[in-house]
C-alpha positions in Angstrom: -62.0 -30.1 18.8 -61.2 -32.6 21.7 -62.7 -30.5 24.1 -66.0 -30.4 22.3 -66.3 -34.2 21.8 -65.3 -34.7 25.2 -68.0 -32.3 26.5 -70.6 -33.9 24.5 -69.6 -37.5 26.1 -69.3 -36.3 29.8 -72.2 -33.8 29.7 -74.7 -36.8 28.5 -73.9 -38.5 32.1 -76.4 -37.5 34.9 -75.8 -34.4 36.7 -72.4 -34.2 35.4 -70.8 -30.6 34.9 -68.1 -28.9 33.1 -65.5 -26.3 34.9 -62.1 -24.7 34.3 -59.6 -26.6 36.0 -56.3 -24.9 37.4 -55.0 -26.0 33.6 -57.4 -27.3 31.3 -60.9 -28.4 31.4 -62.5 -30.9 33.9 -65.9 -32.7 34.2 -67.4 -33.8 37.7 -70.2 -35.5 39.5 -70.7 -34.1 42.8 -67.6 -32.3 43.2 -65.6 -35.5 42.2 -63.6 -34.9 39.0 -64.1 -37.9 36.6 -62.3 -36.5 33.2 -59.5 -33.7 32.9 -58.3 -32.5 29.7 -55.4 -30.3 29.0 -52.6 -29.5 26.4 -49.0 -30.2 27.2 -46.6 -27.5 25.6 -43.1 -26.8 25.9 -42.9 -29.1 29.0 -45.8 -27.5 30.8 -47.5 -28.4 33.2 -44.2 -30.3 34.0 -46.2 -33.0 36.3 -48.3 -33.8 33.2 -45.2 -33.8 30.8 -43.3 -36.0 32.9 -46.3 -38.4 33.3 -47.0 -38.7 29.4 -43.2 -38.7 28.8 -43.9 -35.8 26.3 -43.0 -32.1 26.0 -45.8 -31.6 23.6 -47.6 -30.1 22.1 -50.1 -32.8 22.9 -53.7 -33.2 24.2 -54.0 -35.5 27.1 -57.3 -36.9 29.1 -56.9 -38.2 32.7 -59.6 -40.2 34.2 -60.3 -42.9 36.7 -60.2 -46.7 36.3 -60.2 -49.6 38.6 -59.3 -53.2 39.1 -58.2 -55.4 35.9 -59.0 -52.2 33.8 -56.6 -49.8 35.6 -53.8 -52.4 35.5 -54.4 -53.0 31.9 -54.3 -49.4 30.9 -51.5 -48.7 33.2 -49.3 -51.0 31.3 -50.5 -50.8 27.9 -48.3 -48.1 26.5 -49.2 -45.3 24.3 -51.7 -43.7 24.0 -51.9 -44.4 27.8 -49.6 -43.6 30.8 -50.0 -43.8 34.6 -49.8 -40.6 36.4 -48.5 -40.7 39.9 -50.8 -38.6 41.7 -53.9 -40.6 42.4 -53.5 -44.5 42.3 -56.6 -44.7 40.3 -55.9 -42.5 37.6 -55.0 -43.3 34.1 -53.9 -40.9 31.5 -54.2 -40.9 27.6 -52.9 -39.1 24.5 -55.7 -37.7 22.4 -54.7 -37.6 18.7 -55.8 -38.5 15.1 -55.8 -42.2 16.1 -57.9 -41.9 19.2 -60.6 -44.3 19.3 -63.7 -42.3 20.5 -65.7 -45.3 21.2 -63.1 -46.3 23.8 -63.0 -42.8 25.2 -66.8 -42.7 25.6 -66.8 -46.3 27.4 -63.5 -45.4 29.6 -65.2 -41.9 30.7 -68.4 -43.5 31.4 -66.8 -46.1 33.7 -64.7 -43.3 35.4 -68.0 -41.5 35.9 -69.8 -44.7 37.7 -66.6 -45.2 40.0 -67.3 -41.6 41.4 -70.8 -41.0 41.2 -73.5 -42.0 43.9 -75.4 -45.4 43.1 -78.8 -43.3 42.4 -76.8 -41.6 39.2 -75.2 -44.8 38.4 -78.5 -46.4 37.9 -79.3 -43.9 35.3 -76.3 -44.3 33.2 -76.7 -46.0 29.8 -73.5 -47.7 29.3 -72.1 -47.9 25.6 
């Protein structure tokens, strides 16, 4: 299950914790959300359905990115998409073709963008 795989990746990061979001599940560090997973079904939630260009059912992950990586992912096309609610957020459709090594790298980078330097120094990057 996608949530179980994401939980394993995210909770391996220093002081990361999981909580229920308004929809789906999110992972945070020091109250900052670095990953969020949810299922789009029948066009709900509509903001995510519009951003992903899909009515579902589909599982999507959002995370933070910066610089050239943000630009590349925002323009890469499927499985990536660019939500509009934060300038540094990227979305990704999770499916049978998902590269979990890439997801691990992307979530680690997302965490490192938001975590304090003292925690980032403890991260072992993939």
